[in-house]
C-alpha positions in Angstrom: 148.3 243.5 218.0 146.8 245.5 220.8 147.1 248.8 218.8 145.2 247.2 216.0 142.3 246.2 218.3 142.2 249.7 219.8 142.2 251.2 216.3 139.3 249.0 215.2 137.3 250.0 218.3 138.1 253.7 217.6 136.9 253.2 214.0 133.6 251.6 215.2 133.1 254.5 217.6 133.7 257.1 215.0 131.4 255.3 212.5 128.7 255.2 215.2 129.1 258.9 215.9 128.8 259.7 212.2 125.7 257.6 211.9 124.1 259.2 214.9 124.6 262.6 213.4 122.8 261.5 210.2 119.8 260.2 212.0 116.9 262.4 212.7 113.9 261.7 215.0 112.0 259.7 212.4 112.2 255.9 212.2 114.6 254.7 209.5 115.6 251.4 208.0 119.1 249.9 207.6 118.6 250.2 203.8 117.9 254.0 204.0 120.9 254.4 206.3 123.1 252.5 203.8 122.0 254.9 201.1 122.7 257.9 203.2 126.2 256.8 204.2 127.3 254.8 201.3 128.6 252.1 203.7 128.2 248.4 203.3 125.4 246.6 205.1 127.8 245.1 207.6 129.4 248.4 208.5 126.0 250.1 208.9 124.6 247.3 211.1 127.8 247.3 213.3 127.5 251.0 213.8 123.8 250.7 214.6 124.4 247.9 217.0 126.9 250.0 218.9 124.4 252.9 219.1 121.7 250.5 220.4 124.0 249.0 223.0 125.0 252.5 224.1 121.4 253.5 224.4 121.4 256.2 221.8 119.2 254.4 219.3 116.3 252.0 219.7 115.0 249.3 217.4 111.3 249.2 216.6 109.2 246.8 214.5 106.5 248.3 212.2 104.5 246.2 209.7 107.1 243.5 209.6 110.0 245.9 209.1 112.9 246.6 211.6 113.4 250.4 212.0 115.7 252.4 214.1 115.1 255.8 215.8 116.9 258.0 218.2 116.2 257.0 221.8 114.2 259.7 223.7 115.6 260.3 227.2 113.5 261.9 229.9 115.0 264.6 232.1 115.3 262.1 234.9 118.2 259.6 235.0 117.0 256.3 233.5 118.5 252.9 233.1 118.0 251.5 229.7 117.5 247.9 228.6 118.7 246.6 225.2 116.3 244.3 223.5 117.1 242.3 220.4 115.5 243.4 217.2 
């Protein structure tokens, strides 16, 4: 059972890493990421959530839409806060 849990966590990490590589510095919607990846909405959202929690991607609201973009880090060490979208 423990191996299955670790495998699922590894899968989520690799999906998040693949999604991160597909994102550029523009804001993008979940729908657009679904189209780029061919993944289901649930898989795409789970990978995005992991990237938000890890501080790689941030969630922004524009004109009533939820968009995601790569998080810009400064040269100095920063702590990051995760806010719900």
